[in-house]
C-alpha positions, -999 to 999 in steps of 0.1 A, spaced: -502 -149 289 -487 -114 302 -451 -108 310 -429 -82 324 -395 -73 311 -367 -60 322 -325 -54 321 -304 -58 350 -286 -31 336 -297 0 360 -320 5 395 -361 -7 386 -372 35 383 -414 49 379 -414 35 340 -403 3 351 -427 -3 376 -459 17 355 -443 -9 328 -446 -38 357 -478 -23 378 -506 -26 341 -494 -60 326 -504 -73 364 -534 -56 361 -544 -67 335 -535 -106 340 -553 -98 367 -592 -83 349 -577 -120 324 -570 -143 342 -542 -147 325 -505 -155 337 -482 -129 346 -441 -141 344 -414 -113 350 -387 -123 320 -354 -106 330 -334 -98 297 -302 -106 310 -280 -114 271 -260 -80 277 -237 -99 303 -214 -72 301 -238 -51 310 -256 -63 345 -248 -51 380 -244 -82 400 -278 -89 421 -297 -60 406 -327 -92 391 -328 -101 430 -336 -54 431 -358 -58 411 -379 -89 418 -380 -78 457 -393 -44 441 -424 -66 422 -435 -85 457 -430 -52 481 -458 -35 452 -476 -69 455 -471 -79 417 -481 -114 420 -461 -129 389 -460 -169 382 -431 -177 367 -394 -163 362 -376 -165 336 -336 -158 328 -332 -147 287 -296 -167 291 -314 -202 300 -330 -202 264 -297 -192 240 -297 -228 224 -332 -216 215 -322 -185 200 -294 -200 184 -320 -226 166 -342 -200 156 -319 -183 139 -305 -215 125 -340 -223 107 -343 -187 96 -299 -189 74 -314 -227 61 -348 -208 45 -323 -179 33 -344 -153 55 -314 -142 72 -275 -140 57 -245 -143 74 -231 -104 71 -188 -97 75 -192 -59 75 -170 -53 105 -182 -33 134 -158 3 129 -173 -9 92 -207 1 106 -197 30 132 -185 47 98 -221 42 84 -238 46 112 -212 81 117 -219 91 79 -258 87 85 -259 114 124 -234 133 102 -263 144 76 -288 138 100 -302 114 84 -308 75 100 -291 50 96 -305 21 82 -279 -13 70 -270 -17 39 -273 -51 29 -232 -48 18 -235 -87 24 -276 -93 18 -265 -113 -17 -229 -131 -12 -223 -157 -33 -224 -193 -16 -188 -196 -22 -175 -160 -5 -197 -169 27 -179 -202 32 -149 -194 26 -152 -173 47 -127 -172 77 -135 -134 92 -157 -126 124 -197 -127 111 -232 -113 127 -259 -131 116 -289 -106 97 -325 -107 88 -337 -102 52 -354 -66 53 -392 -62 55 -405 -62 17 -443 -52 35 -452 -27 54 -458 -34 91 -490 -17 108 -507 -37 139 -545 -19 164 -518 -9 191 -544 -12 223 -532 21 229 -524 39 205 -542 29 177 -535 19 145 -497 22 136 -476 14 107 -444 6 104 -429 10 63 -407 -3 51 -381 23 46 -375 26 88 -367 -8 94 -332 -26 75 -320 -59 74 -307 -61 116 -292 -78 132 -305 -110 151 -274 -123 165 -239 -114 178 -203 -124 172 -197 -142 196 -232 -160 183 -255 -144 217 -284 -131 207 -298 -96 196 -328 -80 222 -354 -75 200 -343 -110 186 -343 -129 215 -376 -112 229 -396 -124 200 -385 -155 201 -394 -161 236 -421 -145 235 -435 -174 214 -416 -200 240 -436 -180 271 -471 -177 244 -476 -141 253 -510 -130 240 -505 -91 255 -471 -73 254 -481 -38 270 -446 -17 273 -433 21 270 -440 41 242 -398 45 240 -399 11 228 -424 10 203 -391 4 181 -391 -30 193 -422 -37 179 -423 -43 143 -392 -54 144 -405 -85 173 -433 -91 147 -415 -95 112 -393 -121 133 -420 -141 143 -436 -139 112 -404 -148 94 -408 -184 125 -443 -189 101 -455 -183 136 -491 -172 137 -506 -164 170 -514 -127 172 -498 -107 196 -520 -81 206 -495 -46 220 -497 -15 242 -480 12 242 -482 33 267 -474 64 259 -446 90 273 -438 94 304 -416 127 312 -385 121 338 -392 83 343 -354 80 352 -366 88 391 -354 58 413 -378 35 429 -356 28 455 -345 65 462 -383 74 465 -390 45 495 -358 58 511 -378 92 510 -414 81 527 -434 72 501 -461 49 498 -459 18 476 -494 16 473 -494 62 472 -466 63 438 -494 28 423 -514 48 429 -500 84 411 -481 65 386 -516 45 372 -533 79 378 -512 95 351 -530 72 317 -559 69 339 -588 80 349 -602 67 372 -633 72 390 -623 79 420 -587 100 433 -575 79 460 -571 47 455 -558 4 458 -541 -20 436 -570 -38 445 -591 -13 428 -578 -3 401 -576 -43 393 -619 -34 394 -618 0 377 -590 0 346 -590 1 310 -568 -10 290 -591 4 263 -595 39 280 -549 48 285 -542 84 278 -531 90 244 -512 119 261 -473 120 277 -477 134 309 -444 140 332 -436 124 367 -443 153 395 -429 150 421 -451 176 440 -477 156 427 -464 126 443 -466 138 475 -493 158 476 -508 119 469 -489 97 496 -498 125 522 -539 108 512 -526 78 522 -509 79 545 -536 95 562 -556 61 550 -532 44 566 -550 33 601 -525 52 637 -507 21 647 -500 14 606 -486 47 608 -466 54 640 -447 15 628 -429 44 600 -418 67 624 -404 42 649 -434 32 672 -460 9 680 -488 34 695 -520 47 681 -517 77 699 -487 88 683 -496 74 644 -525 100 659 -499 122 663 -479 121 631 -515 130 611 -516 162 629 -482 173 615 -495 164 581 -507 189 575 -465 201 567 -451 168 558 -463 141 530 -436 115 537 -422 92 567 -391 105 565 -406 137 572 -428 124 600 -396 108 621 -376 144 611 -408 162 631 -418 139 655 -381 125 660 -373 156 683 -398 147 707 -383 122 724 -351 134 731 -329 157 744 -344 194 730 -319 219 718 -339 255 734 -334 291 722 -313 313 751 -345 336 756 -371 304 761 -347 286 791 -360 300 818 -394 295 814 -387 251 793 -363 250 832 -397 254 849 -424 247 832 -397 206 834 -400 209 872 -437 218 869 -450 196 851 -425 164 866 -441 177 902 -479 177 885 -506 158 890 -519 137 857 -546 163 835 -571 146 807 -574 177 790 -548 207 778 -571 233 794 -572 218 823 -531 207 826 -528 246 814 -544 265 843 -520 239 863 -491 248 851 -496 291 847 -516 285 876 -478 276 893 -452 297 871 -475 329 870 -463 334 832 -476 348 808 -502 328 773 -481 336 751 -451 324 763 -464 298 777 -475 282 752 -439 292 732 -420 276 759 -440 249 766 -442 242 725 -410 241 729 -408 219 757 -421 190 736 -420 190 698 -383 210 703 -404 232 677 -408 270 678 -448 264 655 -460 232 648 -498 219 656 -521 233 679 -506 229 713 -544 210 726 -543 187 697 -508 179 706 -513 174 746 -542 156 736 -518 122 718 -490 136 744 -503 133 781 -493 92 788 -458 105 780 -454 140 799 -430 124 824 -410 106 800 -407 146 772 -396 165 797 -365 149 813 
C-alpha cells in the first residue's frame, strides 16, 4: 500500500503533484493500492474546499486511488496510541508552557543552534504529574540510538540521536502532532513505501521511532525525492495559463528520472520508470522548459482535440492552431492568436483602403481550392502590388501584421473566408 498525503492548507503546487504522480506510478508498477490521506489535523489552518480541489486535480492528472482518508477521523486511534506510550513510560506529560518553549527556541536561534527540547519534564515524580492542574502536552522520550535507513532514492541515511529530541506527539488540546498522526496512520493503513519530498526528510526518523516504540515490526520503505526549487508554483495557475496535464506530468517526471524518450504519457512512464534510478541532484522548476514540452504535447494532439482547447470543434481550426506553435506554447496563447480571426479586426490606417477593397472582392469571389488561384484572382481584380497584397490580406484574415505562411493559413481557412471578411 502506498499513500499520497497532503494538508488542505494551501493550493496544490508542483511539488505536491510530483509526489502524487510518483506514488501513483510505483503503486501501479507494484500492483498495490494507492490511498489519499488528507492531513487535516491543523484545523485552524485548513482552507475550506481545498481538499476537494486537490482531489479534482488528482483526477484530472489521471492519478487513480482506492480510498480517501481524513486524518481527523482517526483522532481516537492517535489518542489510544499516545496513552499506550504513556502507560509504558515511553512518553511523558510536559507542562512547559508555549511561551517558555518559544523562549528556548528564540535562545537557540540567537545562538545559531537548532532547538532541541531539554527534557525539563521528562523525569518528573509521579506525584508532581498527578497533582499538576496546568495544561500539558505529551512527548515521547528521545531515542537512545541512531536511526538508519536505506533510502530507495538517496541511499543510506543515518539520523543521530543528537538531532532528535523528546518531541511532542499530542498538543495541549490532545490533538496529534503531524508526525505522530502520520506514523500511526501509516500503521493503520499498512503502508509499505513512503515517497515524499526531501524537504520532509526530517520527519522520517520521528515516524520510524514512533512505530518502533509502538512495537510495530513491519518495515516501511522510504524514497525521498531530490529538492525542487520554485516548487511552490501553483498547478491550478499552470492549467489556467494553458499548460496540458500531460505536459506538466511529463516535465515533473523528467526532472527526477532520465526517461528513454523526451516526450511521454503517464501510462508510458509506468512502463519505464524505476525508483532505484532516481536522480539524486536537486532540480529547478523552469517554466520555459515546461513550455517546450507543452508545445510538443500540443503538436501531438489530434487536430480536432486541439481545436477544442481554443474554443472550436473543427479539425481545420486545430490544424491552423498548430501553425502558430512555432510562436507560442500554451492553449491560452493559442486562443489569443486565433480569437481575432473570427472577430472584427482593428486595421492600421495605412492598410484600411486595401483591406476594404480586398474584403469586397473576396465576398464576390468564387471558391478557390488552392491559394495560388485565390491570390491570382484577387491581385488581378485589385491591381495591387504583391507586397501590399500580402500585408493587407494577412491583416484581414488574422488581424496581425506577421505570422505563419499565408498559403498554409488559407488551406485551413478557405471554407470560412466569407465569414472571416464579414
